[in-house]
C-alpha positions in Angstrom: 43.5 8.7 8.6 45.2 8.6 12.0 42.6 6.6 13.9 42.6 3.5 11.8 44.2 1.4 14.5 41.1 1.8 16.7 39.2 -0.6 14.4 39.5 -4.3 13.8 37.6 -7.0 11.9 34.4 -7.8 13.7 33.4 -10.9 11.7 34.3 -14.6 12.2 35.1 -17.1 9.5 33.6 -20.5 9.6 35.7 -23.2 11.4 36.1 -25.0 8.1 36.7 -23.8 4.5 33.4 -23.1 2.7 34.0 -22.1 -0.9 31.6 -24.2 -2.9 29.7 -21.1 -3.8 32.7 -19.8 -5.8 32.3 -22.7 -8.3 28.9 -21.3 -9.4 28.7 -18.7 -12.2 25.4 -16.9 -11.7 22.1 -17.0 -9.8 20.0 -19.4 -12.0 16.6 -19.0 -10.4 14.6 -16.5 -8.4 14.6 -16.8 -4.6 11.5 -16.4 -2.6 11.1 -12.7 -2.2 9.9 -11.0 1.0 9.4 -7.3 1.0 10.2 -5.6 4.3 9.4 -2.1 3.1 6.5 -1.7 5.5 8.6 -2.7 8.5 12.3 -2.1 8.0 11.8 0.5 5.4 9.1 2.3 7.3 11.0 2.5 10.6 13.9 4.1 8.8 11.8 7.1 7.5 12.1 10.5 9.2 8.3 10.6 9.1 6.9 7.1 9.0 4.0 6.4 6.6 0.5 7.0 7.9 -2.2 4.3 7.8 -3.5 5.2 4.3 0.0 5.3 2.8 0.9 1.9 4.3 -2.3 0.4 2.9 -1.6 1.8 -0.6 2.1 0.6 -0.4 0.9 -2.8 0.5 -1.4 -2.9 -2.6 1.6 -1.8 -4.7 3.7 -4.6 -3.4 1.0 -7.1 -4.2 0.7 -5.7 -7.7 4.4 -6.1 -8.2 4.1 -9.8 -7.3 5.4 -10.2 -3.8 3.9 -13.3 -2.1 5.5 -12.6 1.3 5.3 -9.1 2.8 6.5 -8.2 6.3 3.8 -5.8 7.4 5.3 -4.5 10.6 6.1 -5.0 14.3 2.5 -5.0 15.5 3.5 -5.0 19.2 5.7 -2.0 18.8 3.0 0.7 18.4 -0.7 1.2 18.1 -0.3 2.4 14.5 1.4 -0.9 13.5 -1.2 -2.9 15.3 -4.1 -1.0 13.6 -2.6 -1.3 10.2 -2.4 -5.1 10.4 -6.0 -5.3 11.8 -7.2 -3.2 8.9 -5.6 -5.5 6.3 -7.2 -8.5 8.0 -10.7 -7.1 8.8 -11.2 -5.4 5.4 -10.0 -8.5 3.6 -7.1 -6.7 1.8 -4.7 -9.6 1.9 -5.0 -11.9 -1.2 -5.3 -15.6 -0.6 -1.9 -16.2 -2.2 -0.1 -13.6 -0.1 1.5 -14.3 3.3 1.9 -11.5 5.8 4.9 -11.6 8.0 5.1 -10.0 11.5 8.2 -9.4 13.5 8.6 -9.9 17.2 11.4 -10.0 19.7 11.8 -13.2 21.6 10.0 -11.8 24.7 6.8 -13.3 26.1 4.6 -10.2 26.3 5.6 -9.0 22.8 5.0 -12.4 21.3 1.5 -12.6 22.9 0.6 -9.2 21.6 1.8 -10.2 18.1 -0.5 -13.2 18.1 -3.5 -11.0 19.1 -2.7 -8.9 16.0 -2.7 -11.7 13.5 -6.0 -13.3 14.5 -8.1 -13.9 11.4 -5.3 -13.8 8.9 -5.2 -16.7 6.4 -1.4 -17.0 5.9 1.0 -15.8 8.5 4.8 -15.9 9.1 5.7 -15.1 12.7 9.3 -13.9 12.7 11.0 -14.1 16.1 14.5 -12.8 16.7 17.2 -12.2 19.4 20.7 -10.8 19.0 23.6 -13.3 19.1 26.7 -11.3 18.3 29.7 -11.0 20.6 29.2 -7.2 20.9 25.5 -7.6 21.8 26.1 -10.4 24.2 28.9 -8.6 26.0 27.7 -5.0 25.9 23.9 -5.0 25.7 22.6 -8.1 27.3 25.6 -9.0 29.4 24.7 -12.7 29.0 26.5 -15.9 28.3 26.2 -17.9 25.1 24.0 -20.4 27.0 21.7 -17.6 28.2 21.3 -16.1 24.8 20.6 -19.6 23.3 17.9 -20.1 26.0 16.2 -16.8 25.0 15.9 -18.1 21.4 14.6 -21.5 22.6 12.0 -20.1 24.9 10.8 -17.8 22.1 10.5 -20.7 19.7 8.6 -22.7 22.3 6.1 -19.9 22.9 5.5 -19.5 19.1 4.7 -23.2 18.8 2.5 -23.2 21.9 0.4 -20.1 21.0 0.0 -21.4 17.4 -1.3 -24.7 18.7 -3.6 -23.0 21.1 -5.0 -20.8 18.4 -5.6 -23.8 16.2 -3.7 -22.2 13.4 -1.0 -23.3 11.0 1.3 -20.3 11.2 4.7 -20.6 9.8 7.8 -19.6 11.8 10.9 -17.7 11.1 13.9 -17.2 13.4 16.8 -14.7 13.0 20.0 -14.7 15.0 20.1 -11.0 14.8 23.6 -9.5 14.2 24.5 -12.8 12.6 27.5 -11.2 10.8 29.1 -10.4 14.2 28.4 -13.9 15.6 30.7 -16.9 15.5 29.2 -19.1 12.7 29.4 -22.3 14.8 27.5 -20.5 17.6 24.9 -19.2 15.3 24.5 -22.7 13.9 24.0 -24.1 17.5 21.3 -21.5 18.2 19.5 -22.1 14.9 19.6 -25.9 15.4 18.2 -25.5 18.9 15.3 -23.5 17.6 14.6 -26.1 14.8 14.6 -28.9 17.4 11.7 -27.2 19.0 9.8 -26.6 15.7 10.5 -30.0 14.2 10.4 -29.0 10.5 8.3 -31.0 8.0 8.1 -30.9 4.2 4.6 -29.3 4.3 5.5 -26.7 7.0 9.0 -25.4 6.5 10.3 -22.9 9.0 12.6 -20.1 7.9 16.1 -19.5 9.3 17.0 -16.0 8.4 20.7 -14.9 8.4 20.7 -11.1 8.6 23.5 -8.8 7.7 22.3 -6.6 10.4 25.5 -4.6 10.0 27.9 -5.3 7.2 31.3 -6.2 8.7 33.0 -8.0 5.8 33.5 -8.4 2.1 30.7 -10.3 0.4 32.7 -13.5 0.0 33.1 -13.8 3.8 29.3 -13.6 4.2 28.9 -16.3 1.4 31.2 -18.6 3.3 29.2 -18.0 6.5 26.0 -18.8 4.7 27.4 -21.9 3.1 28.6 -23.1 6.5 25.1 -22.8 7.9 23.4 -24.3 4.9 25.8 -27.3 4.9 25.4 -28.0 8.6 21.8 -27.0 9.5 19.6 -29.7 10.9 16.5 -30.7 8.8 18.0 -28.8 5.9 15.7 -30.2 3.3 12.7 -29.0 5.3 14.1 -25.5 6.1 14.1 -22.3 4.1 17.3 -20.3 4.5 16.7 -16.6 4.1 19.0 -13.6 3.8 18.4 -10.1 5.1 21.3 -7.9 4.0 21.9 -4.3 4.9 24.2 -2.1 3.0 26.7 -0.5 5.4 29.7 -1.3 3.2 27.7 -0.8 -0.1 27.7 -4.5 -0.8 24.1 -5.5 -0.1 23.5 -6.7 -3.6 26.8 -8.7 -3.7 26.0 -10.2 -0.3 22.7 -11.4 -1.5 23.9 -12.8 -4.8 26.8 -14.6 -3.3 24.6 -15.8 -0.4 22.2 -17.3 -3.0 25.1 -19.1 -4.6 26.0 -20.3 -1.2 22.7 -22.1 -0.8 20.1 -19.6 0.5 16.5 -19.8 -0.8 15.0 -16.5 0.2 15.7 -12.8 0.2 14.3 -10.1 2.5 14.8 -6.6 1.1 13.1 -3.4 0.0 12.3 -1.4 -3.1 15.1 1.0 -4.0 17.1 -0.1 -0.9 15.3 1.9 1.7 16.0 0.9 5.3 18.0 1.5 8.4 21.3 3.5 8.0 22.5 2.9 4.4 19.4 0.8 3.7 18.4 -2.8 3.0 19.3 -4.7 -0.1 17.5 -3.3 -3.2 15.2 -6.0 -4.5 14.7 -4.2 -7.7 18.4 -4.3 -8.5 18.6 -8.0 -7.5 15.6 -9.0 -9.6 16.6 -7.1 -12.7 20.2 -8.4 -12.4 18.7 -11.8 -12.8 16.4 -10.6 -15.6 19.4 -9.3 -17.5 20.9 -12.8 -17.4 17.8 -14.4 -18.8 16.4 -15.5 -15.4 12.7 -14.9 -14.7 12.6 -12.9 -11.4 8.9 -13.5 -10.7 8.4 -9.8 -10.0 6.9 -7.3 -12.4 8.8 -4.0 -12.9 7.4 -3.3 -16.4 6.0 0.1 -15.3 9.0 1.4 -13.4 8.0 5.1 -13.7 4.7 4.4 -11.9 6.4 2.4 -9.2 9.0 5.2 -8.7 6.2 7.8 -8.4 4.2 5.9 -5.9 7.3 5.0 -3.8 8.3 8.7 -3.6 4.7 9.7 -2.7 4.3 7.1 0.1 7.8 7.4 1.7 8.9 11.0 1.0 12.2 9.6 -0.2 13.8 10.5 -3.5 15.2 7.9 -5.8 18.7 8.6 -6.9 19.2 9.4 -10.6 21.8 6.7 -10.7 19.8 4.0 -8.9 20.3 0.9 -11.0 17.5 0.2 -13.6 15.2 2.8 -12.2 17.0 6.1 -11.8 16.3 8.9 -14.2 19.8 8.7 -15.8 20.7 5.0 -15.7 20.0 4.5 -19.4 21.1 7.9 -20.5 24.1 8.2 -22.8 25.5 11.7 -23.2 28.9 10.7 -24.6 29.2 10.8 -28.3 31.0 7.5 -28.7 28.4 5.8 -26.4 25.5 7.3 -28.4 27.1 6.2 -31.7 27.5 2.7 -30.4 23.9 2.5 -29.1 22.5 3.9 -32.3 24.5 1.3 -34.4 23.4 -1.4 -32.0 19.8 -0.5 -32.4 20.1 -0.5 -36.2 21.8 -3.9 -36.0 19.0 -5.2 -33.8 16.4 -4.0 -36.4 18.3 -5.5 -39.2 19.4 -8.9 -37.8 16.6 -9.5 -35.3 18.7 -11.6 -33.0 17.2 -13.8 -30.3 18.9 -12.0 -27.5 19.5 -8.4 -26.5 23.2 -7.3 -26.8 23.0 -3.5 -27.5 26.2 -1.8 -26.3 26.0 0.2 -23.0 22.4 -1.0 -22.3 22.3 -4.1 -20.0 18.6 -4.4 -20.6 16.1 -3.0 -23.1 14.8 0.2 -21.4 11.4 -0.5 -22.9 11.1 -3.6 -20.6 10.9 -1.3 -17.6 8.7 1.3 -19.4 11.4 3.7 -20.6 11.7 5.4 -24.0 14.8 5.5 -26.2 14.4 9.1 -27.3 13.7 10.5 -23.9 15.7 8.3 -21.6 18.6 6.8 -23.6 20.1 9.3 -26.1 20.5 12.5 -24.2 22.2 15.5 -25.9 24.6 17.9 -24.3 28.0 19.4 -25.0 29.6 15.9 -24.7 27.4 14.4 -27.3 28.2 13.5 -30.9 26.7 12.8 -34.3 25.4 9.4 -33.5 23.1 10.5 -30.8 21.7 13.5 -32.6 21.3 11.5 -35.8 19.5 8.8 -33.9 17.0 11.2 -32.3 16.3 12.8 -35.7 15.9 9.5 -37.3 13.8 7.6 -34.8 11.6 10.4 -33.5 11.3 12.6 -36.6 12.0 10.3 -39.5 15.0 12.2 -40.8 17.8 9.9 -42.2 20.6 12.4 -42.6 23.7 11.6 -44.7 26.7 10.6 -42.5 28.6 13.8 -43.0 25.5 16.0 -42.5 24.8 14.0 -39.3 28.3 15.0 -38.1 27.6 18.7 -39.0 24.3 18.6 -37.1 26.1 17.0 -34.2 28.6 19.8 -33.9 25.8 22.4 -34.2 23.9 20.8 -31.3 27.1 20.5 -29.2 27.9 24.2 -29.7 24.4 25.3 -28.6 24.5 23.0 -25.6 28.0 24.2 -24.6 26.9 27.8 -25.0 23.7 27.5 -23.0 25.2 24.9 -20.6 22.0 22.9 -20.9 20.8 19.6 -22.2 18.9 19.8 -25.5 15.6 17.9 -25.6 14.5 16.1 -28.7 12.0 18.9 -29.8 14.8 21.4 -29.3 17.1 19.4 -31.5 14.5 19.1 -34.2 13.9 22.9 -34.1 17.6 23.5 -34.3 17.9 21.3 -37.3 15.0 23.1 -39.1 16.5 26.5 -38.2 20.0 25.7 -39.3 19.6 23.3 -42.2 16.0 23.3 -43.6 14.7 25.8 -46.2 17.0 28.6 -45.2 16.2 31.5 -47.7 18.6 34.3 -46.7 20.6 35.9 -48.3 19.8 33.7 -51.4 16.3 32.9 -52.3 14.8 31.2 -55.4 11.5 32.7 -56.4 10.6 30.5 -59.4 12.1 27.9 -61.7 11.1 26.7 -65.1 12.6 23.7 -67.0 12.8 22.9 -70.6 14.2 19.9 -72.5 16.8 21.2 -74.9 19.4 19.4 -77.0 19.2 16.2 -75.0 19.7 18.1 -71.7 17.8 20.2 -69.2 17.7 24.0 -69.3 16.5 25.9 -66.3 15.3 29.5 -66.1 15.8 30.5 -62.5 14.4 33.7 -60.9 16.4 34.3 -57.7 16.9 37.0 -55.2 20.2 37.8 -53.4 20.2 40.4 -50.7 16.9 41.7 -52.1 18.0 42.0 -55.7 15.9 39.8 -58.1 17.3 38.4 -61.3 16.5 35.7 -63.9 19.2 33.5 -65.2 19.2 30.6 -67.7 21.6 27.7 -67.7 21.8 24.1 -68.8 22.7 20.9 -66.9 22.7 17.1 -67.0 19.7 17.2 -64.6 17.3 19.6 -63.0 19.3 20.2 -59.9 22.5 20.5 -61.8 20.9 23.0 -64.2 19.7 25.2 -61.3 23.1 24.9 -59.7 24.8 26.1 -62.9 22.4 29.0 -63.2 23.3 30.2 -59.7 27.0 29.8 -60.3 26.7 31.7 -63.6 24.8 34.6 -62.0 26.6 35.0 -58.7 30.0 33.4 -59.2 29.5 30.8 -56.5 32.3 28.3 -56.2 31.5 24.8 -55.0 31.1 21.2 -56.0 27.8 19.4 -55.6 28.9 16.2 -53.8 25.9 14.7 -52.0 22.3 14.4 -52.8 19.8 12.1 -50.9 16.1 12.1 -50.6 13.3 10.2 -48.9 9.7 10.4 -48.0 8.7 11.8 -44.6 6.7 9.0 -43.3 5.7 10.9 -40.2 4.3 13.8 -42.3 0.6 13.9 -42.8 0.9 15.8 -46.1 3.0 13.3 -48.2 6.0 15.5 -48.1 9.6 14.6 -49.1 12.9 15.7 -47.8 16.1 16.2 -49.8 19.6 16.6 -48.4 22.3 18.4 -50.4 26.0 18.7 -49.5 28.5 21.0 -51.3 32.2 21.2 -51.1 33.7 24.7 -50.9 37.1 25.6 -52.4 38.8 25.1 -49.1 37.6 21.5 -49.0 35.0 22.0 -46.2 31.4 21.0 -46.6 28.2 22.9 -46.3 24.7 21.3 -45.9 21.1 22.0 -46.6 17.8 20.2 -46.5 14.5 21.0 -48.2 11.0 19.8 -47.4 8.2 20.0 -50.0 5.5 17.8 -51.5 7.4 18.2 -54.8 10.8 16.4 -54.5 12.4 18.7 -57.2 11.4 21.8 -55.2 12.7 20.1 -52.0 16.1 19.4 -53.7 16.3 23.0 -54.9 15.5 24.4 -51.5 18.2 22.1 -50.0 20.8 23.4 -52.5 19.8 27.0 -51.6 20.2 26.3 -47.9 23.6 24.7 -48.4 24.7 27.7 -50.4 23.4 30.0 -47.6 25.3 27.9 -45.1 28.6 27.9 -47.0 
């Protein structure tokens, strides 16, 4: 691209090396979570949520387990103001939930915000002003000292109005556009704000370091966060929060590395909704921790219901590839993947290990309310024997012989390839029955009678081939062998009986059994059949007949 030279790096590295975060392996505890769906997420919607939708979304966030919820910018519009008043006046805020309100560091907006929160039990007042080089130069046209003074005056007013109201509101400050701000200057501003608030152990303010716009790789942000955490005044009595956006597609990485760098709190949204490319997706962050054995302190066990409500409230659509929650994120179409998953599930059942290690599945889909047969093993033209066999076994109780499973796999692939459609479990089951179960054309057995003769079994088989009925007698070393010999004698069939398996159909209400028969044809290829009947002998005969008809 020819205009590359018009761009340059807009971030600033800390004045000293900050790489302690790189020595840590993983996030070992959940941060404090703050949902900003109702503010940042809502303001990014083409059609913002109405009052009823916002109330129901708030209830959903509470049900998930959020203890801090940013409910809006109440001074920005009458709708925002009315929503907050409704939550307060109708006592919709649980005692253990804190509502957060956003305000610019401007006197009239701060005062309007304080009017909006009257009567709320637990409140965080979040004040911000932009500190980046670009904003200082282009938007505000103010010096560093003047920008710092805006932050200080805002902090003073929050403290004053809280004392006048006789409340114990908590405070939060954001140097907005932090990622485009010199870290040492951002630190200076944050420390000046903290000097006003005088943090204590029982009333910790929040310093929020927003990735208002992503300008760098995640490790740069981690170094910036570490620098602030290492040099912030009153650190033991301050909560350091992160608010990543996703402009470079690195919101999750920014958050995880920022937590390694010392941050305590994350502001984000469900499914990554938010301005431009969105805020960081809290679902992904939480379940990333969960997949490492870390309790996230949020409940996503009924992901389908959460997805449905989110789409209803916001009008947004969740990507099919959205981590942990998209329609296809657990789906395996590839034959080799399906085979590995199926074997992994069998291993799990057999060994009962303490920890989940099934190939291709980072977490157990059931933990988020998904099903193996509908969501994991998906059958199309790319699928193989393992997936088809797994569906037939787990959903319909059919334990096919290995080579028959392969044959059924090829059959399903061919149908999917021809129709250019995915095959659903019921369609696979019907295809199995149509192809391999009790096929009676062109050969059909009408009746069979057995006798014990000369230490062996003699069968009298009445059969029909292309409509012509005959009765044939032959001996064998067992009932199925005797029937097979009678058919060979009458029709000159050439094959070897090589596989015979049977088992009860546990999912059948009529105590039926299923038998599988495989025969080898003169050219070495195999043909398969299955028979289902309450009489296992009849089931095995029907399986043999089907295999012959499929030869």
